[in-house]
C-alpha positions in Angstrom: 84.3 114.0 69.7 83.4 111.5 72.5 85.7 111.9 75.4 83.6 109.4 77.3 84.3 106.5 75.0 87.9 107.4 74.4 89.2 108.6 77.7 86.9 106.8 80.2 87.4 108.1 83.8 89.7 110.9 82.4 86.7 112.6 80.8 86.9 115.5 83.3 90.5 116.2 82.2 89.4 116.6 78.6 86.6 118.9 79.6 89.0 121.1 81.6 91.5 121.2 78.8 88.8 122.2 76.3 87.6 125.1 78.6 91.2 126.2 78.8 91.5 125.9 75.0 88.5 128.1 74.5 89.9 130.9 76.6 93.4 130.7 75.1 94.3 128.1 72.5 98.0 128.7 73.1 97.7 127.8 76.8 97.3 124.1 76.0 99.9 121.8 74.5 100.1 121.1 70.8 98.4 117.7 70.8 95.5 119.1 72.7 95.1 122.0 70.2 95.2 119.5 67.3 92.7 117.3 69.0 90.2 120.1 69.7 90.7 121.8 66.3 90.1 118.5 64.5 87.2 117.1 66.6 85.6 120.1 68.2 84.2 120.1 71.7 84.1 116.9 73.8 80.6 115.6 74.0 79.0 114.2 77.2 78.5 110.6 77.7 74.8 111.1 77.0 75.5 112.6 73.6 78.2 110.1 72.9 75.6 107.3 72.8 74.2 108.9 69.7 77.4 110.2 68.0 80.3 108.4 66.5 83.5 108.8 68.4 86.2 110.9 66.8 89.5 109.1 66.0 92.4 110.2 68.2 96.0 110.0 67.1 98.7 108.2 69.0 100.3 111.5 70.1 103.4 111.2 72.3 104.4 114.7 73.1 104.4 115.6 76.8 101.4 117.2 78.3 102.0 119.9 80.9 100.4 118.9 84.2 101.3 119.7 87.8 103.5 117.4 89.9 101.7 114.2 90.9 102.1 111.0 92.8 100.6 107.6 92.6 97.7 106.7 94.8 95.9 103.6 95.7 92.2 104.5 96.1 89.3 105.5 94.0 88.0 107.9 96.7 91.1 110.1 96.8 89.6 113.5 97.1 87.3 112.6 100.0 90.1 110.8 101.8 92.5 113.7 101.3 89.9 116.0 102.9 89.4 113.7 105.9 93.2 113.2 106.3 93.8 117.0 106.2 91.2 117.6 108.9 92.7 114.8 111.0 96.1 116.2 110.6 94.9 119.6 111.8 93.3 118.0 114.8 96.4 116.0 115.5 98.6 119.2 115.2 96.3 121.0 117.7 96.5 118.2 120.2 100.3 118.0 119.8 100.6 121.7 120.6 98.5 121.3 123.7 100.7 118.4 124.9 104.1 119.8 123.9 106.8 118.8 126.3 108.9 121.3 128.2 112.1 122.6 126.5 115.0 120.3 126.7 112.9 117.1 126.9 112.7 114.7 124.0 109.4 115.0 122.2 107.2 111.9 122.2 104.7 111.2 119.5 101.4 110.2 121.0 98.6 108.6 118.9 95.6 110.8 118.5 92.5 109.2 120.2 89.5 108.8 117.9 87.4 110.6 120.5 89.8 113.6 120.4 89.8 113.5 116.6 86.0 113.6 116.7 85.9 116.5 119.1 88.5 118.6 117.2 87.1 118.0 113.7 85.0 121.0 112.7 81.4 120.2 111.5 80.8 120.8 107.8 78.8 123.7 106.6 75.2 122.8 106.2 73.3 123.4 102.9 73.5 122.5 99.2 76.7 123.0 97.3 76.9 122.5 93.5 79.4 120.0 92.3 82.0 121.3 89.9 85.0 120.1 87.9 86.3 116.7 89.1 83.5 116.1 91.6 80.9 116.7 89.0 82.7 114.3 86.6 82.9 111.7 89.3 79.1 112.0 90.1 78.4 111.8 86.4 80.5 108.7 86.0 78.9 107.0 89.0 75.5 107.7 87.6 76.5 106.1 84.3 78.1 103.2 86.0 74.7 102.2 87.4 73.8 101.3 83.8 76.5 98.6 83.8 75.2 95.3 85.3 78.1 94.3 87.5 78.9 91.4 89.8 81.8 90.8 92.1 83.9 87.8 93.0 85.9 87.8 96.3 88.9 85.7 97.4 91.2 85.8 100.4 94.8 85.0 99.4 97.8 84.2 101.6 100.6 86.7 101.3 103.2 85.2 103.8 105.3 84.1 100.9 105.1 87.4 99.1 106.2 89.2 102.3 109.3 87.0 102.7 110.4 87.0 99.0 109.8 90.7 98.6 112.0 91.3 101.7 114.8 89.1 100.2 114.7 90.9 96.9 114.7 94.4 98.5 117.6 93.4 100.9 119.7 92.4 97.9 118.8 95.5 95.9 119.7 97.7 98.9 123.2 96.1 99.1 123.8 96.3 95.3 122.2 98.7 92.8 119.5 100.2 94.9 115.8 100.5 94.4 113.0 98.2 95.7 109.9 96.4 94.5 106.5 97.1 96.0 103.5 94.8 96.7 101.7 96.6 93.9 104.4 95.6 91.4 104.0 91.9 92.4 100.2 91.8 92.5 100.0 93.8 89.3 102.3 91.4 87.5 100.4 88.4 88.9 97.2 90.1 87.6 98.7 90.4 84.1 99.7 86.7 84.1 96.2 85.7 85.3 94.5 87.7 82.6 96.8 86.0 80.0 95.5 82.7 81.4 91.9 84.0 81.3 91.7 86.3 78.3 87.9 86.6 78.6 88.6 88.9 81.6 90.1 91.5 79.2 86.9 92.3 77.2 84.3 95.0 77.3 80.7 95.6 76.1 79.7 98.0 73.4 76.8 98.5 71.0 78.1 98.4 67.4 75.7 99.2 64.6 72.8 98.8 66.9 74.0 95.3 68.0 75.4 94.3 71.4 79.0 93.3 70.9 82.0 92.0 72.9 85.1 94.1 72.3 88.4 92.2 72.6 91.4 94.6 72.7 94.7 93.7 71.1 96.7 94.1 74.3 96.3 94.1 78.1 96.6 97.7 79.2 96.6 98.1 83.0 95.1 101.4 84.4 97.2 103.0 87.1 95.5 105.6 89.3 97.6 108.8 89.7 96.9 111.8 92.0 97.3 115.2 90.3 97.5 118.4 92.4 95.6 121.2 90.9 96.4 125.0 90.8 93.8 125.7 93.5 95.4 123.2 95.8 92.8 120.4 95.3 93.6 116.9 94.1 92.5 115.2 90.9 92.4 111.6 89.9 93.5 110.4 86.5 94.0 106.9 85.2 97.2 106.3 83.1 97.7 103.1 81.1 100.6 100.7 81.3 100.5 99.5 77.7 101.1 96.0 76.3 101.8 94.4 79.7 101.4 90.9 78.4 104.7 91.3 76.5 106.7 92.3 79.6 109.0 90.4 81.9 108.8 91.4 85.6 111.7 93.9 85.4 110.2 95.4 82.3 106.8 95.7 84.0 108.5 97.6 86.9 110.3 99.9 84.5 107.0 100.7 82.7 105.2 101.2 86.0 107.8 103.6 87.4 108.1 105.4 84.1 104.4 106.3 84.3 104.8 107.5 87.9 108.0 109.4 87.2 106.5 111.2 84.2 103.4 112.1 86.1 105.5 113.8 88.8 107.3 116.1 86.3 104.2 116.7 84.1 105.2 114.6 81.1 102.3 112.3 80.7 101.2 112.2 77.0 97.7 112.1 75.5 98.3 108.5 74.7 98.9 107.7 78.3 95.3 108.6 79.2 93.7 106.3 76.6 93.3 102.6 76.1 92.9 101.2 79.6 91.3 97.8 79.4 91.6 96.6 83.1 91.9 98.8 86.2 93.7 98.1 89.4 92.7 100.0 92.6 94.2 99.6 96.0 91.9 100.8 98.9 93.9 98.6 101.2 96.4 101.4 101.5 94.1 103.0 104.0 93.3 99.8 105.8 90.1 98.8 103.9 89.9 95.0 104.1 87.4 94.5 101.2 85.7 96.9 98.7 83.5 96.7 95.6 84.7 99.5 93.3 82.5 100.9 90.6 83.0 99.8 87.0 83.1 102.7 84.5 81.8 102.5 80.9 84.3 101.1 78.4 85.9 98.6 80.8 85.1 95.0 81.6 86.9 94.5 84.8 88.3 96.4 87.8 90.4 94.6 90.4 90.4 95.8 94.0 93.2 95.0 96.5 92.4 95.1 100.2 94.7 95.6 103.2 97.3 92.9 104.1 96.9 91.9 107.7 96.3 89.0 110.0 92.7 87.8 110.3 90.7 90.0 112.7 90.2 87.2 115.2 94.0 87.2 115.9 94.2 90.9 116.5 95.1 90.4 120.1 97.7 87.7 119.6 101.4 88.4 120.0 103.9 87.9 117.3 105.4 84.9 119.1 102.0 83.3 119.4 101.2 83.9 115.8 104.5 82.3 114.8 103.8 79.3 117.0 100.3 78.8 115.5 101.5 79.3 112.0 99.1 82.2 111.2 100.0 84.4 108.2 98.7 87.6 106.7 95.9 87.6 104.1 94.9 90.0 101.3 91.3 90.2 100.0 91.2 90.7 96.3 87.9 91.5 94.5 87.1 91.2 90.8 84.2 93.4 89.7 83.1 92.7 86.1 80.5 93.5 83.5 78.1 90.6 83.7 77.0 91.1 80.2 80.3 89.8 78.8 82.0 88.1 81.7 80.5 85.3 83.8 81.0 84.6 87.4 82.8 81.2 86.8 85.5 82.9 84.7 86.0 85.6 87.3 86.3 83.0 90.1 88.8 81.0 88.0 90.8 84.2 87.4 91.1 85.0 91.1 92.1 81.4 91.8 94.8 81.7 89.2 96.0 84.9 90.9 96.1 83.2 94.2 98.1 80.2 92.8 100.6 82.6 91.1 101.4 84.3 94.4 102.6 81.0 95.8 103.9 79.4 92.6 107.5 78.3 92.4 108.0 79.3 88.7 106.4 82.7 89.2 108.9 83.5 92.0 111.8 81.9 90.1 111.1 84.3 87.2 111.0 87.3 89.5 114.3 86.4 91.2 115.9 85.6 87.8 114.9 88.9 86.3 116.0 90.8 89.4 119.4 89.0 89.4 119.0 87.6 92.9 121.8 85.1 93.4 119.9 82.7 95.7 116.6 80.8 95.4 113.3 82.3 96.6 111.4 80.9 99.6 108.9 78.2 98.7 105.3 77.8 99.7 104.7 74.8 102.0 102.4 73.7 104.7 103.7 74.0 108.3 105.5 70.7 109.3 105.1 69.3 112.8 108.2 68.9 114.9 108.5 65.2 114.6 111.4 62.9 114.0 114.6 64.9 114.0 114.1 67.9 116.2 113.9 71.3 114.4 116.7 72.7 116.5 119.0 70.0 115.0 117.7 70.8 111.5 118.6 74.5 112.0 122.2 73.4 113.0 122.4 71.3 109.9 121.4 74.3 107.8 124.1 76.4 109.5 126.7 73.7 108.7 125.5 73.5 105.1 126.2 77.3 104.7 129.6 77.0 106.3 130.6 74.3 103.9 128.9 75.4 100.6 127.5 78.9 101.1 130.3 80.3 99.0 128.8 78.5 96.0 125.9 81.1 95.9 128.0 84.1 96.6 127.4 87.1 94.3 130.7 86.8 92.5 129.4 86.9 88.9 128.5 90.5 88.1 128.1 89.8 84.4 125.7 86.9 85.1 127.5 84.9 82.5 127.2 81.1 82.4 129.3 79.1 80.0 127.1 77.6 77.3 126.6 73.9 77.8 127.4 73.9 81.5 124.7 72.4 83.7 122.8 74.7 86.0 124.2 74.5 89.5 122.0 72.8 92.1 122.3 74.2 95.6 119.1 72.7 97.1 121.1 71.8 100.2 121.2 75.5 101.1 117.3 75.7 101.0 115.4 75.5 104.2 113.0 73.0 102.7 115.8 70.5 102.2 116.3 70.5 106.0 112.6 70.0 106.8 112.0 73.7 107.6 109.3 76.0 106.1 108.5 79.7 105.9 106.3 79.2 109.0 109.5 78.5 111.0 111.1 81.9 110.1 109.8 83.7 113.2 110.2 80.8 115.6 113.1 80.6 118.0 115.7 77.8 117.9 118.8 76.9 119.8 121.8 77.6 117.6 124.7 76.6 119.8 126.6 79.9 120.0 126.2 80.8 116.4 126.8 84.5 116.0 127.6 84.8 119.7 124.0 83.8 120.7 122.5 80.6 122.1 119.1 81.1 120.5 117.8 83.0 117.4 114.8 83.0 115.1 115.3 81.2 111.8 114.9 84.6 110.1 117.9 86.0 112.1 119.9 82.8 111.3 119.3 83.1 107.6 120.1 86.8 107.6 123.4 86.3 109.3 124.3 83.3 107.1 123.7 85.3 103.9 125.6 88.3 105.2 128.6 86.0 106.0 128.7 83.7 103.1 126.6 84.9 100.1 127.6 88.5 99.5 130.4 89.8 97.2 133.1 87.5 98.7 132.8 83.7 98.8 134.5 82.2 101.9 135.5 78.6 101.9 137.5 77.3 105.0 136.0 74.0 106.1 138.7 72.1 104.2 141.3 73.4 106.7 142.4 70.6 109.0 143.4 72.7 112.0 140.4 73.2 114.2 141.6 76.4 115.8 142.2 78.0 112.4 138.8 77.0 111.2 137.1 78.4 114.3 139.2 81.6 114.1 137.9 82.3 110.5 134.4 81.1 111.3 134.0 83.5 114.3 135.2 86.5 112.3 133.1 85.7 109.3 129.9 85.1 111.2 130.4 88.1 113.5 129.6 90.4 110.6 131.7 93.1 109.0 131.5 96.4 110.8 131.1 99.4 108.5 134.3 101.4 108.1 134.3 105.0 109.4 134.4 107.9 107.0 138.1 108.4 107.7 138.8 104.7 107.1 136.9 104.8 103.8 138.8 107.9 102.6 142.1 106.2 103.5 141.2 103.0 101.6 140.2 105.2 98.6 143.5 107.0 98.8 145.4 103.7 98.6 143.2 102.5 95.7 143.9 105.7 93.8 147.6 105.4 94.5 147.6 101.8 93.2 145.7 102.9 90.0 148.1 105.8 89.5 151.1 103.5 89.7 149.5 101.1 87.3 148.9 103.9 84.8 152.5 105.0 85.2 153.9 101.5 84.4 151.6 101.3 81.4 152.8 104.5 79.9 156.4 104.3 80.9 157.1 100.8 79.8 154.9 100.3 76.7 155.0 96.8 75.3 157.0 95.4 78.2 155.9 92.2 79.8 154.6 92.7 83.3 152.0 91.4 85.8 149.1 93.8 86.1 147.3 94.6 89.3 144.0 95.1 87.3 141.2 93.3 89.1 143.1 92.9 92.3 143.3 96.5 93.5 141.7 95.6 96.8 144.9 93.7 97.6 146.7 97.0 98.1 144.7 98.3 101.2 144.6 94.7 102.5 148.5 94.5 102.4 148.8 98.0 103.9 146.5 96.9 106.8 148.5 93.7 107.3 151.8 95.6 107.3 150.5 98.1 109.8 149.2 95.3 112.0 152.5 93.4 111.9 
């Protein structure tokens, strides 16, 4: 059996399982026993070049592995060691600088010079590589046989930051959960591969002839960090299968399913096989740009760098960055097998990824699948403050929300739209309609007392407007002729709703339970009698109770 050709970077896991199987066949799971009994010992990559790979079944019973968590680097073990030593040094420094009893503790950053002084020197001499480290060294040697090239592209992520924050704010107020940058970039990568299918190929010698292997599906490799029994960490690559068939929410579910099952030790044999394209994220530790190694059996590996402002603006303040219109960037690399993928195709692939991250339809799809009731931010160039002053434009936006903000309130929990009805158009509530862009979000404008303030950033204005007019209650009051009444409602809506105390929440729940109990009593006592039900308007009971108490 060739574990190298079938399992790729997970070859070390197959070797460990086989050693465990040799000692005690019952100590490994059923599918591993069947695999080893049928195909024998896993052969090395050198032997695999001369032997035909054994066929592995599509087994889906869980494999017992320790708890794990996702990671974002292909140098996990080395990084873990460094981080552990740094943590020890930081802990020692903290103990030395511990404040006196009764004083609040302050977290002080560890100076690099202190870290260097407190990090013990490694033991000199030669040490044989074993287990995972031996497998990594072996894979790296084999990767030298793959003629690779790398394309690099800087991509703006300002729009991704803004739209991700909008989605997560809505999820936090409703069903919970959140989306990550990896979800968005991974899904954009899938869509870009669909547009450039030549990126999803690999090289293999078939019957003595060099061949291009085109897989049936796009299977994205997700790196997962597995703790071992001896306390060390191990890296495996699990596959998210058939990603080209998934909508955004389905991609997130599949991604989280892999992560959740890895944490409870329920990854299957099938999860370790079939990776066609890998995604690695060294940017998680601040690396701006990396060129990952490409293992045998794959044609492409995508590296995602850190998301930050250009280094030349490291000393600029947030206000200055907002004034200049400087946004964060991410550097994404595409390392590919040059025998079957050409540089032009890789460059076009990265350009498509960059276009997707600022594409209106891409974000419309994400917002639609995540049931976000309002439109996403749009990519646009910064507009000069000409003609109508931007302070006036912000006031026009505020008035638009006061008049029509209730039209995008989240009052349709079933997301049902009557067939044949036109799709509502609420572009007058978009900042672009008022001559504003995402580059204005962190700039300060005069707001004429809105929210009790004379000046606010556009981001603060939008946050307060959405909280006042676009949540679970739609408020429409501008038709009221009396100015004092309008302003009375306006001031209270825009001031924000304070969160009730625990005692108040319990009291409201008590009133709701009493209303429901009375409704059930009427339904069972007067069966078939005509009456007006309170169903759907239970909130009226605590409202009336509060009004009576106030009166």
